[in-house]
N, CA, C and O atoms as a GROMACS GRO file, in nm:
protein
  408
    1MET      N    1   0.017  -3.287   6.036
    1MET     CA    2   0.067  -3.161   6.009
    1MET      C    3   0.014  -3.171   5.808
    1MET      O    4  -0.008  -3.269   5.737
    2ASP      N    5   0.011  -3.063   5.785
    2ASP     CA    6  -0.049  -3.030   5.645
    2ASP      C    7   0.087  -2.998   5.554
    2ASP      O    8   0.177  -2.935   5.609
    3THR      N    9   0.098  -3.025   5.462
    3THR     CA   10   0.226  -3.002   5.400
    3THR      C   11   0.179  -2.958   5.241
    3THR      O   12   0.273  -2.936   5.164
    4GLY      N   13   0.065  -2.945   5.195
    4GLY     CA   14   0.032  -2.969   5.063
    4GLY      C   15   0.023  -2.803   5.028
    4GLY      O   16   0.043  -2.735   5.128
    5ALA      N   17  -0.002  -2.729   4.909
    5ALA     CA   18   0.002  -2.674   4.824
    5ALA      C   19  -0.122  -2.535   4.933
    5ALA      O   20  -0.115  -2.414   4.955
    6GLY      N   21  -0.182  -2.604   4.956
    6GLY     CA   22  -0.308  -2.530   4.994
    6GLY      C   23  -0.259  -2.518   5.167
    6GLY      O   24  -0.339  -2.467   5.246
    7GLY      N   25  -0.158  -2.555   5.203
    7GLY     CA   26  -0.198  -2.613   5.351
    7GLY      C   27  -0.173  -2.498   5.464
    7GLY      O   28  -0.129  -2.386   5.439
    8ALA      N   29  -0.210  -2.546   5.596
    8ALA     CA   30  -0.234  -2.459   5.695
    8ALA      C   31  -0.060  -2.421   5.773
    8ALA      O   32  -0.035  -2.336   5.859
    9MET      N   33   0.011  -2.493   5.724
    9MET     CA   34   0.151  -2.442   5.792
    9MET      C   35   0.227  -2.340   5.710
    9MET      O   36   0.236  -2.345   5.587
   10ALA      N   37   0.282  -2.242   5.790
   10ALA     CA   38   0.330  -2.148   5.718
   10ALA      C   39   0.465  -2.175   5.675
   10ALA      O   40   0.536  -2.248   5.743
   11GLU      N   41   0.511  -2.118   5.557
   11GLU     CA   42   0.628  -2.156   5.502
   11GLU      C   43   0.777  -2.113   5.584
   11GLU      O   44   0.802  -1.996   5.616
   12GLU      N   45   0.845  -2.201   5.604
   12GLU     CA   46   0.983  -2.107   5.666
   12GLU      C   47   1.055  -2.013   5.639
   12GLU      O   48   1.117  -2.017   5.533
   13GLN      N   49   1.068  -1.905   5.724
   13GLN     CA   50   1.131  -1.767   5.654
   13GLN      C   51   1.272  -1.830   5.704
   13GLN      O   52   1.305  -1.903   5.798
   14ALA      N   53   1.359  -1.753   5.571
   14ALA     CA   54   1.511  -1.781   5.627
   14ALA      C   55   1.570  -1.649   5.531
   14ALA      O   56   1.522  -1.563   5.457
   15ARG      N   57   1.716  -1.693   5.583
   15ARG     CA   58   1.829  -1.542   5.538
   15ARG      C   59   1.887  -1.624   5.426
   15ARG      O   60   1.872  -1.745   5.448
   16LEU      N   61   1.948  -1.597   5.314
   16LEU     CA   62   2.074  -1.641   5.228
   16LEU      C   63   2.146  -1.530   5.254
   16LEU      O   64   2.098  -1.425   5.297
   17VAL      N   65   2.253  -1.547   5.231
   17VAL     CA   66   2.416  -1.458   5.217
   17VAL      C   67   2.483  -1.515   5.086
   17VAL      O   68   2.590  -1.575   5.095
   18ALA      N   69   2.417  -1.495   4.960
   18ALA     CA   70   2.547  -1.497   4.873
   18ALA      C   71   2.652  -1.442   4.854
   18ALA      O   72   2.654  -1.330   4.905
   19MET      N   73   2.764  -1.475   4.791
   19MET     CA   74   2.902  -1.412   4.694
   19MET      C   75   2.919  -1.444   4.591
   19MET      O   76   3.010  -1.526   4.579
   20ALA      N   77   2.855  -1.407   4.481
   20ALA     CA   78   2.876  -1.449   4.329
   20ALA      C   79   3.010  -1.398   4.266
   20ALA      O   80   3.042  -1.284   4.234
   21ARG      N   81   3.070  -1.499   4.260
   21ARG     CA   82   3.246  -1.392   4.206
   21ARG      C   83   3.255  -1.451   4.041
   21ARG      O   84   3.186  -1.537   3.985
   22GLY      N   85   3.320  -1.403   4.012
   22GLY     CA   86   3.330  -1.437   3.804
   22GLY      C   87   3.313  -1.286   3.745
   22GLY      O   88   3.342  -1.171   3.781
   23ARG      N   89   3.246  -1.352   3.632
   23ARG     CA   90   3.179  -1.161   3.541
   23ARG      C   91   3.075  -1.134   3.588
   23ARG      O   92   2.968  -1.166   3.536
   24VAL      N   93   3.085  -1.080   3.682
   24VAL     CA   94   2.952  -1.065   3.725
   24VAL      C   95   2.919  -0.906   3.770
   24VAL      O   96   2.828  -0.874   3.847
   25GLN      N   97   3.010  -0.819   3.708
   25GLN     CA   98   3.001  -0.663   3.750
   25GLN      C   99   3.000  -0.585   3.587
   25GLN      O  100   3.094  -0.603   3.510
   26MET      N  101   2.908  -0.518   3.558
   26MET     CA  102   2.906  -0.466   3.427
   26MET      C  103   2.837  -0.520   3.332
   26MET      O  104   2.847  -0.477   3.217
   27VAL      N  105   2.741  -0.646   3.370
   27VAL     CA  106   2.682  -0.771   3.263
   27VAL      C  107   2.550  -0.719   3.308
   27VAL      O  108   2.469  -0.812   3.313
   28GLY      N  109   2.509  -0.631   3.336
   28GLY     CA  110   2.360  -0.664   3.430
   28GLY      C  111   2.340  -0.783   3.521
   28GLY      O  112   2.260  -0.874   3.500
   29TYR      N  113   2.405  -0.774   3.603
   29TYR     CA  114   2.391  -0.901   3.733
   29TYR      C  115   2.292  -0.851   3.821
   29TYR      O  116   2.185  -0.909   3.840
   30ARG      N  117   2.329  -0.729   3.884
   30ARG     CA  118   2.259  -0.655   3.994
   30ARG      C  119   2.120  -0.646   3.934
   30ARG      O  120   2.034  -0.704   4.001
   31ASP      N  121   2.076  -0.582   3.817
   31ASP     CA  122   1.921  -0.545   3.802
   31ASP      C  123   1.901  -0.711   3.750
   31ASP      O  124   1.781  -0.735   3.755
   32PHE      N  125   1.966  -0.814   3.710
   32PHE     CA  126   1.883  -0.938   3.723
   32PHE      C  127   1.858  -0.989   3.829
   32PHE      O  128   1.762  -1.066   3.843
   33VAL      N  129   1.946  -0.954   3.935
   33VAL     CA  130   1.902  -1.034   4.030
   33VAL      C  131   1.802  -0.972   4.144
   33VAL      O  132   1.748  -1.022   4.243
   34ARG      N  133   1.801  -0.850   4.092
   34ARG     CA  134   1.683  -0.773   4.163
   34ARG      C  135   1.540  -0.823   4.108
   34ARG      O  136   1.441  -0.846   4.177
   35ARG      N  137   1.552  -0.835   3.958
   35ARG     CA  138   1.416  -0.880   3.893
   35ARG      C  139   1.370  -1.012   3.950
   35ARG      O  140   1.258  -1.033   3.996
   36GLN      N  141   1.454  -1.086   3.942
   36GLN     CA  142   1.427  -1.248   3.998
   36GLN      C  143   1.407  -1.243   4.174
   36GLN      O  144   1.315  -1.298   4.235
   37ALA      N  145   1.471  -1.196   4.209
   37ALA     CA  146   1.395  -1.132   4.322
   37ALA      C  147   1.287  -1.090   4.416
   37ALA      O  148   1.249  -1.138   4.522
   38VAL      N  149   1.241  -0.970   4.332
   38VAL     CA  150   1.090  -0.909   4.305
   38VAL      C  151   1.019  -1.043   4.302
   38VAL      O  152   0.962  -1.094   4.399
   39SER      N  153   1.027  -1.102   4.168
   39SER     CA  154   0.960  -1.177   4.071
   39SER      C  155   0.901  -1.313   4.231
   39SER      O  156   0.792  -1.370   4.229
   40LEU      N  157   0.999  -1.330   4.339
   40LEU     CA  158   0.996  -1.442   4.381
   40LEU      C  159   0.936  -1.382   4.531
   40LEU      O  160   0.913  -1.459   4.624
   41ARG      N  161   0.915  -1.227   4.542
   41ARG     CA  162   0.811  -1.190   4.672
   41ARG      C  163   0.985  -1.218   4.755
   41ARG      O  164   0.987  -1.321   4.822
   42LEU      N  165   1.090  -1.155   4.754
   42LEU     CA  166   1.138  -1.142   4.881
   42LEU      C  167   1.229  -1.030   4.887
   42LEU      O  168   1.284  -0.984   4.787
   43ARG      N  169   1.249  -0.979   5.025
   43ARG     CA  170   1.329  -0.918   5.028
   43ARG      C  171   1.484  -0.880   5.040
   43ARG      O  172   1.550  -0.983   5.046
   44GLY      N  173   1.544  -0.793   5.043
   44GLY     CA  174   1.714  -0.750   5.068
   44GLY      C  175   1.787  -0.699   4.947
   44GLY      O  176   1.718  -0.676   4.848
   45TYR      N  177   1.885  -0.683   4.942
   45TYR     CA  178   1.988  -0.637   4.865
   45TYR      C  179   2.041  -0.710   4.767
   45TYR      O  180   2.042  -0.833   4.771
   46VAL      N  181   2.094  -0.634   4.662
   46VAL     CA  182   2.275  -0.707   4.541
   46VAL      C  183   2.318  -0.569   4.555
   46VAL      O  184   2.250  -0.467   4.557
   47LEU      N  185   2.479  -0.592   4.568
   47LEU     CA  186   2.578  -0.494   4.613
   47LEU      C  187   2.702  -0.577   4.486
   47LEU      O  188   2.725  -0.697   4.476
   48ASN      N  189   2.767  -0.458   4.399
   48ASN     CA  190   2.883  -0.497   4.392
   48ASN      C  191   2.982  -0.439   4.459
   48ASN      O  192   2.990  -0.319   4.487
   49LEU      N  193   3.086  -0.556   4.496
   49LEU     CA  194   3.150  -0.493   4.602
   49LEU      C  195   3.312  -0.456   4.521
   49LEU      O  196   3.323  -0.493   4.404
   50PRO      N  197   3.410  -0.396   4.576
   50PRO     CA  198   3.536  -0.322   4.533
   50PRO      C  199   3.619  -0.416   4.460
   50PRO      O  200   3.701  -0.359   4.387
   51SER      N  201   3.624  -0.549   4.456
   51SER     CA  202   3.725  -0.607   4.380
   51SER      C  203   3.714  -0.617   4.249
   51SER      O  204   3.812  -0.649   4.181
   52GLY      N  205   3.587  -0.588   4.191
   52GLY     CA  206   3.528  -0.574   4.071
   52GLY      C  207   3.475  -0.763   3.999
   52GLY      O  208   3.455  -0.803   3.885
   53GLU      N  209   3.472  -0.811   4.096
   53GLU     CA  210   3.437  -0.942   4.080
   53GLU      C  211   3.392  -1.055   4.126
   53GLU      O  212   3.399  -1.176   4.102
   54GLU      N  213   3.334  -0.967   4.216
   54GLU     CA  214   3.196  -1.006   4.307
   54GLU      C  215   3.112  -0.952   4.381
   54GLU      O  216   3.150  -0.866   4.461
   55VAL      N  217   2.953  -0.996   4.371
   55VAL     CA  218   2.852  -0.940   4.375
   55VAL      C  219   2.836  -0.976   4.500
   55VAL      O  220   2.883  -1.087   4.525
   56LEU      N  221   2.770  -0.902   4.615
   56LEU     CA  222   2.698  -0.971   4.747
   56LEU      C  223   2.536  -0.952   4.751
   56LEU      O  224   2.486  -0.839   4.747
   57VAL      N  225   2.460  -1.064   4.759
   57VAL     CA  226   2.342  -1.082   4.803
   57VAL      C  227   2.305  -1.107   4.904
   57VAL      O  228   2.362  -1.209   4.941
   58GLU      N  229   2.215  -1.060   5.001
   58GLU     CA  230   2.169  -1.051   5.117
   58GLU      C  231   1.999  -1.105   5.057
   58GLU      O  232   1.944  -1.050   4.961
   59ALA      N  233   1.940  -1.214   5.133
   59ALA     CA  234   1.826  -1.217   5.101
   59ALA      C  235   1.708  -1.269   5.185
   59ALA      O  236   1.733  -1.374   5.244
   60GLU      N  237   1.566  -1.211   5.208
   60GLU     CA  238   1.497  -1.321   5.282
   60GLU      C  239   1.384  -1.362   5.246
   60GLU      O  240   1.348  -1.295   5.150
   61GLY      N  241   1.311  -1.434   5.272
   61GLY     CA  242   1.204  -1.488   5.242
   61GLY      C  243   1.172  -1.582   5.240
   61GLY      O  244   1.261  -1.627   5.312
   62SER      N  245   1.098  -1.686   5.211
   62SER     CA  246   1.047  -1.833   5.207
   62SER      C  247   1.181  -1.912   5.123
   62SER      O  248   1.238  -1.885   5.018
   63ARG      N  249   1.204  -2.043   5.243
   63ARG     CA  250   1.314  -2.105   5.166
   63ARG      C  251   1.336  -2.145   5.038
   63ARG      O  252   1.439  -2.146   4.971
   64ALA      N  253   1.184  -2.190   5.005
   64ALA     CA  254   1.218  -2.212   4.867
   64ALA      C  255   1.189  -2.123   4.766
   64ALA      O  256   1.194  -2.169   4.652
   65ALA      N  257   1.160  -2.001   4.781
   65ALA     CA  258   1.218  -1.862   4.718
   65ALA      C  259   1.348  -1.895   4.706
   65ALA      O  260   1.421  -1.906   4.608
   66LEU      N  261   1.366  -1.911   4.837
   66LEU     CA  262   1.534  -1.848   4.812
   66LEU      C  263   1.632  -1.937   4.784
   66LEU      O  264   1.752  -1.908   4.789
   67GLU      N  265   1.584  -2.061   4.749
   67GLU     CA  266   1.661  -2.180   4.684
   67GLU      C  267   1.656  -2.173   4.547
   67GLU      O  268   1.744  -2.217   4.474
   68GLU      N  269   1.530  -2.107   4.501
   68GLU     CA  270   1.507  -2.058   4.349
   68GLU      C  271   1.587  -1.947   4.336
   68GLU      O  272   1.654  -1.954   4.233
   69LEU      N  273   1.605  -1.854   4.394
   69LEU     CA  274   1.711  -1.720   4.372
   69LEU      C  275   1.844  -1.789   4.329
   69LEU      O  276   1.902  -1.764   4.223
   70LEU      N  277   1.901  -1.906   4.452
   70LEU     CA  278   2.009  -1.949   4.438
   70LEU      C  279   2.055  -2.026   4.283
   70LEU      O  280   2.167  -2.028   4.231
   71LEU      N  281   1.979  -2.061   4.254
   71LEU     CA  282   2.007  -2.152   4.116
   71LEU      C  283   2.019  -2.034   4.001
   71LEU      O  284   2.090  -2.051   3.902
   72GLN      N  285   1.962  -1.940   4.018
   72GLN     CA  286   1.922  -1.810   3.926
   72GLN      C  287   2.062  -1.726   3.959
   72GLN      O  288   2.123  -1.673   3.866
   73LEU      N  289   2.103  -1.717   4.080
   73LEU     CA  290   2.256  -1.657   4.091
   73LEU      C  291   2.333  -1.725   4.045
   73LEU      O  292   2.426  -1.666   3.989
   74GLN      N  293   2.339  -1.896   4.041
   74GLN     CA  294   2.441  -1.961   3.965
   74GLN      C  295   2.432  -1.958   3.829
   74GLN      O  296   2.523  -2.019   3.773
   75ARG      N  297   2.332  -1.896   3.743
   75ARG     CA  298   2.314  -1.928   3.604
   75ARG      C  299   2.353  -1.777   3.574
   75ARG      O  300   2.442  -1.764   3.490
   76GLY      N  301   2.294  -1.645   3.637
   76GLY     CA  302   2.314  -1.555   3.608
   76GLY      C  303   2.254  -1.486   3.490
   76GLY      O  304   2.191  -1.569   3.424
   77PRO      N  305   2.248  -1.375   3.440
   77PRO     CA  306   2.192  -1.316   3.271
   77PRO      C  307   2.310  -1.348   3.201
   77PRO      O  308   2.424  -1.361   3.246
   78PRO      N  309   2.261  -1.362   3.065
   78PRO     CA  310   2.341  -1.400   2.956
   78PRO      C  311   2.519  -1.365   2.951
   78PRO      O  312   2.603  -1.451   2.925
   79LEU      N  313   2.549  -1.225   2.982
   79LEU     CA  314   2.630  -1.209   2.976
   79LEU      C  315   2.763  -1.209   3.085
   79LEU      O  316   2.879  -1.169   3.073
   80ALA      N  317   2.683  -1.278   3.206
   80ALA     CA  318   2.756  -1.286   3.291
   80ALA      C  319   2.870  -1.414   3.288
   80ALA      O  320   2.841  -1.483   3.190
   81ALA      N  321   2.979  -1.468   3.354
   81ALA     CA  322   3.029  -1.582   3.394
   81ALA      C  323   3.065  -1.624   3.492
   81ALA      O  324   3.182  -1.615   3.529
   82VAL      N  325   2.967  -1.684   3.563
   82VAL     CA  326   2.956  -1.677   3.702
   82VAL      C  327   3.050  -1.827   3.723
   82VAL      O  328   3.030  -1.939   3.675
   83GLN      N  329   3.151  -1.779   3.810
   83GLN     CA  330   3.244  -1.868   3.830
   83GLN      C  331   3.208  -1.982   3.971
   83GLN      O  332   3.233  -2.103   3.970
   84ASN      N  333   3.145  -1.902   4.087
   84ASN     CA  334   3.093  -2.002   4.176
   84ASN      C  335   3.035  -1.890   4.297
   84ASN      O  336   3.096  -1.788   4.332
   85VAL      N  337   2.927  -1.929   4.341
   85VAL     CA  338   2.882  -1.851   4.441
   85VAL      C  339   2.836  -1.957   4.604
   85VAL      O  340   2.775  -2.057   4.642
   86GLY      N  341   2.918  -1.841   4.650
   86GLY     CA  342   2.956  -1.897   4.813
   86GLY      C  343   2.796  -1.878   4.873
   86GLY      O  344   2.705  -1.812   4.821
   87VAL      N  345   2.794  -1.951   4.988
   87VAL     CA  346   2.630  -1.943   5.052
   87VAL      C  347   2.632  -1.972   5.198
   87VAL      O  348   2.678  -2.080   5.236
   88THR      N  349   2.583  -1.876   5.293
   88THR     CA  350   2.533  -1.894   5.402
   88THR      C  351   2.402  -1.876   5.411
   88THR      O  352   2.330  -1.806   5.341
   89TRP      N  353   2.373  -1.950   5.509
   89TRP     CA  354   2.177  -1.970   5.560
   89TRP      C  355   2.184  -1.876   5.689
   89TRP      O  356   2.293  -1.826   5.715
   90ALA      N  357   2.095  -1.855   5.754
   90ALA     CA  358   2.063  -1.787   5.874
   90ALA      C  359   1.913  -1.806   5.864
   90ALA      O  360   1.842  -1.859   5.778
   91GLN      N  361   1.881  -1.736   6.001
   91GLN     CA  362   1.752  -1.734   6.030
   91GLN      C  363   1.731  -1.590   5.981
   91GLN      O  364   1.828  -1.514   5.973
   92ALA      N  365   1.533  -1.530   5.930
   92ALA     CA  366   1.524  -1.411   5.882
   92ALA      C  367   1.484  -1.306   5.966
   92ALA      O  368   1.381  -1.315   6.034
   93ALA      N  369   1.564  -1.197   5.967
   93ALA     CA  370   1.555  -1.109   6.096
   93ALA      C  371   1.443  -1.011   6.039
   93ALA      O  372   1.381  -0.946   6.124
   94GLY      N  373   1.407  -0.991   5.898
   94GLY     CA  374   1.276  -0.904   5.860
   94GLY      C  375   1.294  -0.774   5.876
   94GLY      O  376   1.203  -0.694   5.897
   95GLN      N  377   1.476  -0.732   5.865
   95GLN     CA  378   1.538  -0.595   5.860
   95GLN      C  379   1.479  -0.535   5.697
   95GLN      O  380   1.464  -0.413   5.688
   96PHE      N  381   1.451  -0.610   5.587
   96PHE     CA  382   1.459  -0.569   5.454
   96PHE      C  383   1.299  -0.499   5.457
   96PHE      O  384   1.219  -0.524   5.547
   97PRO      N  385   1.273  -0.418   5.355
   97PRO     CA  386   1.139  -0.388   5.346
   97PRO      C  387   1.097  -0.426   5.241
   97PRO      O  388   0.979  -0.459   5.233
   98ASP      N  389   1.185  -0.431   5.126
   98ASP     CA  390   1.215  -0.499   4.977
   98ASP      C  391   1.294  -0.476   4.940
   98ASP      O  392   1.382  -0.422   5.008
   99PHE      N  393   1.315  -0.509   4.783
   99PHE     CA  394   1.450  -0.567   4.750
   99PHE      C  395   1.522  -0.465   4.646
   99PHE      O  396   1.489  -0.440   4.530
  100ARG      N  397   1.618  -0.418   4.711
  100ARG     CA  398   1.686  -0.297   4.619
  100ARG      C  399   1.838  -0.337   4.551
  100ARG      O  400   1.930  -0.414   4.581
  101VAL      N  401   1.820  -0.276   4.482
  101VAL     CA  402   1.975  -0.259   4.446
  101VAL      C  403   2.067  -0.168   4.505
  101VAL      O  404   2.023  -0.054   4.521
  102ARG      N  405   2.215  -0.195   4.551
  102ARG     CA  406   2.270  -0.102   4.637
  102ARG      C  407   2.420  -0.059   4.532
  102ARG      O  408   2.501   0.024   4.571
   0.00000   0.00000   0.00000
């Protein structure tokens, strides 16, 4: 089994569903998430929820890229104050053509 950087094994595709809570609305969080996701070549979306204190992120791509996105979700942009990020992992469904802010 080849697991090297130039290896023949395909990267595991996965789906991340994350709920960020705290001061994550009106602070540039969704645009921050979109930029991070696009740079990591992920597909999915980010959405403010009506509570005013939660943002939903659904993303698909390589498990490694999703784990990096999760680190960025926990950090957030400078004006955010992320209290916690709830996470669910699933198999990728291939339903997103790109990454969007909703």
